[in-house]
C-alpha positions in Angstrom: -0.1 -18.1 25.7 0.2 -14.4 26.5 -3.4 -13.7 25.6 -4.7 -16.0 28.4 -2.4 -14.3 30.9 -4.0 -11.0 29.9 -7.6 -12.0 30.4 -8.9 -12.8 33.8 -12.6 -13.2 33.2 -15.0 -14.5 30.5 -16.9 -13.7 28.3 -14.6 -10.9 27.1 -14.1 -8.9 24.0 -10.5 -8.7 22.8 -9.2 -6.0 20.4 -5.7 -6.6 19.2 -3.9 -3.5 17.9 -0.7 -2.9 16.0 0.7 -0.2 13.7 2.7 -0.4 10.5 4.8 2.3 9.0 6.4 4.2 11.8 9.8 4.5 10.2 9.0 5.3 6.5 9.8 8.7 5.2 6.5 9.0 3.4 2.9 8.0 3.6 0.6 7.2 6.6 1.1 5.1 9.6 -1.6 2.4 9.5 -3.2 0.7 12.4 -4.6 -2.8 12.2 -7.3 -3.6 14.8 -8.9 -7.0 15.2 -11.9 -7.7 17.5 -13.4 -11.0 18.7 -15.6 -12.1 21.6 -14.2 -15.0 23.6 -16.6 -17.0 25.9 -14.1 -19.4 27.5 -10.4 -19.9 27.8 -10.4 -23.3 25.9 -11.8 -21.6 22.8 -9.2 -18.9 23.0 -6.5 -21.6 23.2 -7.8 -23.4 20.2 -8.0 -20.2 18.2 -4.5 -19.2 19.0 -3.2 -22.7 18.0 -5.1 -22.4 14.7 -3.5 -19.1 13.9 -0.1 -20.4 14.7 -0.6 -23.4 12.4 -1.7 -21.1 9.6 1.7 -19.4 9.9 0.6 -16.1 11.5 3.8 -14.2 12.7 5.5 -10.9 12.5 4.4 -9.2 9.3 7.9 -7.9 8.6 9.1 -11.5 8.2 6.5 -12.3 5.5 6.7 -11.6 1.8 3.9 -9.9 0.1 3.0 -13.2 -1.6 2.8 -15.0 1.8 0.7 -12.2 3.4 -1.8 -12.4 0.5 -1.9 -16.2 0.8 -2.7 -16.0 4.5 -5.4 -13.3 4.0 -6.9 -15.5 1.3 -6.7 -18.7 3.3 -8.5 -17.0 6.2 -11.0 -15.5 3.8 -10.3 -11.9 5.1 -11.9 -9.5 2.6 -10.3 -6.3 1.3 -11.8 -3.2 2.9 -11.3 0.5 2.6 -9.7 2.5 5.4 -12.0 3.1 8.3 -14.5 0.5 7.0 -15.4 -2.4 9.3 -14.7 -5.8 7.8 -15.5 -9.3 9.1 -14.6 -12.9 8.6 -15.2 -16.2 10.5 -12.8 -18.6 12.3 -13.9 -21.7 14.2 -17.6 -20.6 14.0 -17.2 -17.1 15.4 -17.1 -13.7 13.6 -14.1 -11.5 13.9 -14.3 -7.8 13.0 -11.3 -5.7 11.8 -10.5 -2.3 10.6 -7.5 -0.5 9.1 -7.1 3.1 10.4 -4.7 5.5 8.7 -3.1 8.6 10.2 -1.6 10.5 7.3 1.7 12.4 6.9 0.1 15.7 7.9 -1.0 14.3 11.3 2.4 12.7 11.8 4.1 16.0 11.1 1.8 17.9 13.4 1.7 15.5 16.4 4.8 13.3 15.9 4.9 9.7 14.9 4.3 8.2 18.4 1.3 10.4 19.2 -0.2 9.8 15.7 0.2 6.0 16.2 -1.4 6.0 19.6 -4.2 8.2 18.5 -4.9 5.9 15.6 -5.0 2.9 17.9 -7.4 4.7 20.2 -9.7 5.7 17.3 -9.7 2.2 15.8 -10.4 0.6 19.2 -13.4 3.0 19.8 -14.6 2.3 16.3 -14.7 -1.5 16.9 -15.7 -1.6 20.5 -19.2 -2.3 21.8 -21.1 -0.2 24.3 -19.7 -1.9 27.4 -16.0 -1.1 27.1 -15.3 -2.4 30.6 -15.7 -5.9 29.1 -13.1 -5.2 26.4 -9.4 -5.9 26.7 -7.0 -4.2 24.3 -3.8 -6.1 23.4 -1.4 -3.3 22.3 1.9 -4.0 20.5 4.7 -2.0 22.2 5.4 -0.5 25.6 2.9 2.4 25.5 -0.7 2.6 26.6 -3.1 4.8 24.8 -3.6 8.4 25.7 -6.9 9.6 27.2 -8.0 12.9 28.8 -9.2 10.9 31.8 -8.8 7.2 32.5 -9.1 4.5 29.8 -12.5 2.9 29.4 -10.7 -0.3 28.4 -8.4 -2.7 30.2 -5.1 -2.2 28.3 -2.3 -4.7 28.0 0.9 -3.6 26.4 3.1 -6.3 24.9 6.6 -5.5 23.6 7.1 -7.4 20.4 3.4 -8.2 20.5 3.3 -9.1 16.8 5.8 -11.9 17.5 4.3 -13.1 20.8 0.6 -12.8 20.0 -0.9 -14.3 16.8 -3.9 -12.0 17.3 -1.7 -8.9 17.2 0.4 -10.6 14.4 -2.8 -11.0 12.3 -3.8 -7.3 12.9 -0.3 -6.3 11.7 -0.5 -8.4 8.6 -3.8 -6.8 7.6 -2.4 -3.3 8.2 0.9 -4.1 6.4 -0.8 -5.3 3.3 -3.2 -2.3 3.3 -0.4 0.2 3.7 1.7 -1.4 1.0 -1.2 -1.4 -1.4 -1.7 2.3 -0.8 2.0 3.0 -1.4 1.9 1.1 -4.6 -0.9 3.4 -5.7 1.2 6.4 -4.7 3.9 5.1 -7.0 1.6 5.9 -9.9 1.5 9.5 -8.8 5.2 9.8 -7.8 7.1 7.2 -9.7 10.5 8.8 -9.2 10.7 7.7 -5.5 10.3 4.0 -6.0 7.3 3.6 -3.7 6.3 0.5 -5.5 9.2 -1.4 -4.0 10.3 0.7 -0.9 6.7 1.6 0.2 8.2 4.7 1.7 11.0 3.2 3.8 14.4 4.9 3.8 16.2 2.8 1.4 19.4 4.2 -0.3 17.5 4.6 -3.6 14.7 6.4 -1.9 17.0 8.8 0.0 18.9 9.5 -3.3 15.5 10.3 -5.0 14.6 12.8 -2.3 18.1 14.4 -2.7 17.6 14.6 -6.4 13.9 15.6 -6.7 13.2 17.1 -3.3 10.3 15.8 -1.1 6.9 15.1 -2.7 3.5 16.0 -1.0 3.2 12.8 1.0 6.7 12.9 2.5 6.9 13.4 6.2 8.5 16.9 6.4 9.3 16.5 10.2 11.6 13.6 9.6 15.3 14.5 9.5 16.1 12.6 6.3 13.3 14.6 4.6 13.7 17.9 6.4 17.3 18.4 5.3 16.1 18.6 1.6 13.5 21.2 2.2 14.7 24.6 1.0 15.0 27.2 3.8 12.5 30.0 3.5 13.8 33.2 1.9 14.2 36.1 4.3 13.3 39.6 3.1 
């Protein structure tokens, strides 16, 4: 279990972090953050086994219906962005939050910087006062960016949403929240098909941008959007 290899002492707080929505042409990138306190390695093993039995895996491999089934089975309540939620598993409370970085932040900072900043803000939001007793499990190869050194122990895991059920569950929560938002955006901008493509660069979505031009929530810094922005008039 990759989680056990990452944690050398107990008790320990764990915050699992993943982002959803790096490649879409529109909408925010959304971070899922999941926090729990683990007192001993045997409990962590049993929790990981439980999540695997429930079918927690890469959110991209799950249908909307299956994600909703999992969230319902685990009794994970719906929460607004940047609002702490909680649920119980095996007698302990887990906290979670979804943290969005909108298209304007993405265009200003770039998608990687926006994603890492969102992870940092979400981790700080969930963490307790003693951050030295907190391990961050981060999906991907990049550690978070700090002005000085990180107050946390950070463990990066490439394909973390596949290798770690904790990261996988954080991703499922984020994926469902982002898709829900994009379905709401479809009511405002129905011509782009957000209800089905949720902002990803499908053929139909790219054709809609070509026909109608970008809408206010498109990422203007992305090449497949930028090419359809009229050049400013000179003179």
